[in-house]
C-alpha positions as CSV (number, residue, x, y, z in Angstrom):
1,M,-11.2,-2.0,-24.4
2,A,-11.9,-1.0,-20.9
3,A,-9.1,0.5,-18.9
4,K,-7.5,-1.4,-16.2
5,T,-7.5,0.5,-12.9
6,V,-5.4,0.0,-9.7
7,L,-5.9,1.1,-6.2
8,N,-9.7,0.8,-6.4
9,Y,-12.4,-0.9,-4.3
10,L,-13.0,-4.5,-5.4
11,E,-16.3,-5.8,-4.2
12,R,-16.3,-9.4,-3.0
13,D,-18.4,-11.7,-0.8
14,S,-15.7,-12.4,1.8
15,V,-15.3,-12.2,5.6
16,I,-12.8,-9.3,5.1
17,H,-15.3,-7.2,3.1
18,K,-18.0,-7.8,5.7
19,M,-15.9,-6.3,8.5
20,T,-16.5,-2.7,9.3
21,G,-14.2,0.0,8.0
22,T,-13.2,0.9,11.6
23,T,-12.1,-2.7,12.1
24,K,-10.0,-2.8,8.9
25,L,-8.4,0.5,9.8
26,A,-7.6,-0.6,13.3
27,F,-6.1,-3.9,12.1
28,F,-4.1,-2.2,9.4
29,L,-2.6,0.3,12.0
30,L,-1.9,-2.5,14.5
31,F,-0.4,-4.8,11.9
32,T,1.7,-2.1,10.3
33,F,3.1,-1.0,13.7
34,A,3.9,-4.6,14.6
35,S,5.9,-5.0,11.4
36,M,7.7,-1.6,11.7
37,I,9.1,-2.1,15.2
38,T,11.0,-5.3,14.5
39,Y,13.6,-6.8,12.2
40,N,13.4,-10.2,13.8
41,T,13.2,-12.7,10.9
42,W,10.9,-15.2,12.7
43,V,8.4,-12.5,13.7
44,L,8.4,-11.1,10.1
45,L,7.8,-14.6,8.7
46,G,4.9,-15.1,11.1
47,L,3.4,-11.7,10.1
48,F,4.0,-12.6,6.5
49,A,2.0,-15.8,6.9
50,V,-0.9,-13.8,8.5
51,S,-0.7,-11.3,5.7
52,L,-1.0,-14.0,3.1
53,A,-3.9,-15.7,5.0
54,A,-5.8,-12.4,5.2
55,F,-5.3,-11.8,1.4
56,R,-6.5,-15.3,0.7
57,L,-9.6,-14.8,2.8
58,S,-10.5,-11.6,0.8
59,H,-11.0,-13.6,-2.5
60,I,-9.1,-10.9,-4.3
61,K,-7.1,-12.4,-7.2
62,Y,-3.4,-11.8,-7.8
63,R,-4.0,-10.6,-11.4
64,E,-6.2,-7.8,-10.1
65,V,-3.4,-6.3,-8.0
66,R,-0.5,-7.5,-10.2
67,F,0.5,-3.9,-11.1
68,M,1.0,-3.0,-7.5
69,M,2.9,-6.2,-6.8
70,I,5.3,-5.5,-9.8
71,F,5.7,-1.9,-8.7
72,M,6.6,-3.1,-5.2
73,L,9.1,-5.5,-6.5
74,V,10.8,-2.9,-8.7
75,F,10.9,-0.4,-5.8
76,L,12.3,-3.2,-3.5
77,V,15.1,-4.1,-5.9
78,L,16.0,-0.4,-6.3
79,N,15.9,0.1,-2.5
80,N,18.2,-2.9,-1.8
81,L,20.5,-1.7,-4.6
82,F,20.9,1.7,-3.1
83,I,21.3,0.3,0.4
84,F,24.2,-1.8,-0.8
85,L,25.7,1.1,-2.9
86,F,25.6,3.6,-0.1
87,D,26.6,1.3,2.8
88,P,27.7,-2.2,1.9
89,N,28.8,-2.8,5.4
90,Q,25.6,-1.9,7.2
91,G,24.8,-5.6,7.9
92,T,28.2,-6.3,9.4
93,T,27.8,-3.2,11.6
94,L,24.4,-4.4,12.9
95,Y,25.3,-8.1,13.5
96,G,28.9,-7.5,14.7
97,T,30.5,-10.2,12.4
98,R,31.8,-10.3,8.9
99,H,31.6,-13.3,6.6
100,V,32.7,-12.3,3.1
101,L,31.1,-14.4,0.3
102,F,32.9,-12.7,-2.6
103,H,34.5,-9.4,-3.6
104,L,33.1,-7.2,-6.3
105,F,35.2,-4.1,-6.7
106,W,36.7,-1.2,-4.6
107,R,35.1,-1.4,-1.1
108,Y,32.1,-3.6,-2.2
109,D,32.3,-7.0,-0.6
110,V,29.2,-9.1,-0.6
111,T,28.8,-10.4,3.0
112,A,26.4,-12.9,4.5
113,E,25.4,-10.3,7.1
114,Q,24.5,-7.7,4.4
115,L,22.4,-10.2,2.4
116,F,20.6,-11.2,5.6
117,Y,19.9,-7.6,6.5
118,M,18.5,-6.9,3.0
119,L,16.4,-10.1,3.3
120,N,14.8,-8.7,6.4
121,I,14.2,-5.4,4.7
122,S,12.5,-7.3,1.8
123,L,10.4,-9.2,4.3
124,K,9.1,-6.0,5.8
125,Y,7.9,-5.0,2.4
126,F,6.3,-8.3,1.7
127,V,4.6,-8.2,5.1
128,A,3.1,-4.8,4.7
129,L,2.1,-4.7,1.1
130,P,-0.6,-7.4,1.0
131,V,-2.3,-5.8,4.0
132,A,-2.1,-2.3,2.5
133,I,-3.5,-3.5,-0.8
134,L,-6.2,-5.4,1.0
135,F,-7.1,-2.4,3.1
136,I,-7.6,-0.3,0.0
137,S,-9.2,-3.0,-2.2
138,A,-11.6,-4.4,0.4
139,T,-12.8,-1.1,2.0
140,N,-15.6,0.9,0.4
141,P,-14.4,4.5,0.2
142,S,-17.5,5.8,2.0
143,E,-17.1,3.2,4.7
144,F,-13.5,4.2,5.0
145,A,-14.6,7.8,5.6
146,A,-17.0,6.6,8.3
147,S,-14.1,4.7,10.0
148,L,-11.9,7.8,10.0
149,N,-14.7,9.8,11.5
150,S,-15.3,7.1,14.2
151,I,-11.7,7.5,15.5
152,G,-12.1,11.3,15.9
153,I,-11.0,12.6,12.5
154,S,-13.3,15.4,11.1
155,Y,-15.9,14.1,8.7
156,K,-14.8,16.7,6.2
157,V,-11.3,15.2,6.1
158,G,-12.8,11.7,5.9
159,Y,-15.1,12.6,3.1
160,S,-12.3,14.2,1.2
161,V,-10.2,11.0,1.5
162,A,-13.2,9.0,0.3
163,I,-13.7,11.2,-2.8
164,A,-10.0,11.0,-3.6
165,L,-10.1,7.2,-3.4
166,R,-13.1,7.2,-5.7
167,Y,-11.4,9.6,-8.0
168,I,-8.3,7.5,-8.6
169,P,-10.0,5.0,-10.9
170,D,-11.7,7.9,-12.8
171,I,-8.3,9.5,-13.5
172,Q,-6.9,6.3,-14.8
173,R,-9.9,5.8,-17.1
174,D,-9.6,9.4,-18.3
175,Y,-5.9,8.9,-19.0
176,H,-6.7,5.7,-21.0
177,S,-9.4,7.4,-23.0
178,I,-7.3,10.5,-23.8
179,S,-4.3,8.2,-24.7
180,Q,-6.4,6.3,-27.2
181,A,-7.7,9.6,-28.7
182,Q,-4.2,10.9,-29.1
183,Q,-3.0,7.7,-30.7
184,A,-6.0,7.9,-33.1
185,R,-4.6,11.3,-34.1
186,G,-1.2,9.8,-34.9
187,V,0.6,10.5,-31.6
188,E,2.6,7.3,-31.1
189,L,2.6,6.0,-27.5
190,G,3.1,2.3,-28.2
191,K,6.1,0.1,-27.4
192,N,7.5,0.5,-31.0
193,E,8.3,4.1,-30.3
194,H,11.6,5.1,-28.5
195,F,11.2,5.7,-24.7
196,F,12.0,9.4,-24.8
197,A,9.7,9.9,-27.8
198,R,6.9,8.2,-25.9
199,L,7.7,10.3,-22.8
200,K,7.5,13.5,-24.9
201,N,4.3,12.4,-26.5
202,S,2.8,11.6,-23.1
203,V,3.0,15.3,-22.3
204,N,0.2,15.8,-24.8
205,I,-2.1,13.8,-22.5
206,L,-1.3,15.8,-19.4
207,L,-3.0,19.1,-20.4
208,P,-6.4,17.5,-21.3
209,L,-6.2,15.3,-18.2
210,I,-5.6,18.3,-16.0
211,L,-8.4,20.2,-17.5
212,T,-10.8,17.3,-17.2
213,S,-9.8,16.8,-13.6
214,L,-10.3,20.5,-12.8
215,N,-13.7,20.5,-14.4
216,R,-14.7,17.4,-12.4
217,I,-13.4,18.9,-9.2
218,D,-15.4,22.1,-9.8
219,T,-18.6,20.1,-10.5
220,I,-18.2,18.0,-7.3
221,S,-17.4,21.2,-5.2
222,N,-20.5,23.0,-6.6
223,A,-22.7,19.9,-5.9
224,M,-21.4,19.6,-2.3
225,E,-21.9,23.3,-1.7
226,L,-25.5,23.2,-3.0
227,R,-26.2,20.3,-0.7
228,G,-24.9,22.2,2.3
229,F,-21.9,20.0,3.0
230,G,-19.9,21.0,6.0
231,K,-22.7,23.1,7.5
232,N,-23.1,21.0,10.6
233,K,-20.4,19.7,13.0
234,K,-21.5,16.1,12.8
235,R,-23.1,13.8,10.2
236,T,-24.6,10.3,9.9
237,W,-23.1,7.7,7.6
238,Y,-25.2,5.5,5.4
239,T,-22.4,2.9,5.1
240,K,-21.5,2.7,8.8
241,R,-22.2,-0.8,10.3
242,P,-22.3,-2.1,13.8
243,F,-19.5,-4.3,15.2
244,A,-20.0,-8.0,14.8
245,R,-18.1,-11.0,16.3
246,R,-15.7,-11.1,13.4
247,D,-14.7,-7.5,14.0
248,F,-13.7,-8.1,17.6
249,I,-11.8,-11.2,16.6
250,A,-9.8,-9.3,13.9
251,I,-9.0,-6.5,16.3
252,A,-7.9,-9.0,19.0
253,I,-5.6,-10.7,16.4
254,G,-4.1,-7.3,15.6
255,V,-3.5,-6.6,19.3
256,V,-1.9,-10.0,19.9
257,L,0.4,-9.6,16.9
258,L,1.5,-6.2,18.1
259,A,2.0,-7.6,21.7
260,V,4.1,-10.5,20.4
261,S,6.2,-8.1,18.2
262,L,6.8,-5.8,21.2
263,F,7.6,-8.7,23.5
264,V,10.2,-10.2,21.2
265,T,11.7,-6.8,20.5
266,I,12.0,-5.9,24.1
267,R,13.1,-9.4,25.3
268,F,15.5,-10.4,22.4
269,G,16.2,-7.1,20.6
270,R,15.0,-5.8,17.2
271,F,17.4,-8.0,15.2
272,Y,17.6,-11.8,15.1
273,N,21.3,-12.6,14.8
274,P,22.1,-16.1,13.3
275,F,25.8,-15.3,13.1
276,V,26.5,-15.6,16.8
277,G,26.1,-18.6,19.0
C-alpha cells in the first residue's frame, strides 16, 4: 500500500494553481500579517471566509490535508488549555469586565471573557491554517524557489528550500517502507502494542532512515556540484511565469484585506469588546 504523504505539492487544474509563485507568496504574507495584527472577531471572521473561499477554489479535498487539520486541532486544544492553566484571568484583564460562568477549583473560574478571548485565539488559527496549507499544496517547489528569488532572496537559498519541500514526501515514503520492513521482521509497531513499546520499536526505524537520508543528500550534493550549481550570481527559472490578470487581482485582494485589518485596528483597537456598551 502506498504511503500517505503530507505537506507536499498537489497538482490541480484550478485558478489558485495557475497563479505565479510570487503571487501566492505575496498573498500569503499579506494575509498572514492581516490576521496577526488584529484580534477583532469580525475581521477574523471575514478573513476566515476568504480563507475558506480560497481553499475551495483550489479544488484540494479535505481528506488530502486531513492530517494537518487534525494536528492543528490537537495543537489548538493544547494551546487553549495551557493559556487557561497559566492565566485564567487573561480575558478579564483584556476586556476589563468579569462575568463568571462557573467555578472549577482554586483560582480557576471560567469566565465569558476568557472563553471569548480563547475563541479569538482559535479563530486566528483557523484563519491562517487553510492559507498556509494552500500555499504549500498549491505551489510547485521549483516555482516557490523562483518566487523567493524574485523578491531578492538568493537563488541558492530558494533552491535549497525547494529541495527540502520535495524531500519531505520522500522522507515519509522512506519511513513507511522501513516501518513495513521492520514489522515483517517481527518488530511490532501496530496499535495492538503498548504506546511505550511502540515508541521504543520506532527507534529501530530512525537509524536506517537517517542513513538513507544522508546517502540521498550526498547524491544530490554531488549531482549539483558536477553541474556547477552556484557558480554564477544569477540563474534563469524554467517554472517562472509572467504575471496575469488573476495575479494582480489576488495581490490587490491581499492589500485590501491588510488595509482593512490595519484600519479597524487603528480606529477601533485590536480587540472587539462585546462586554461593554
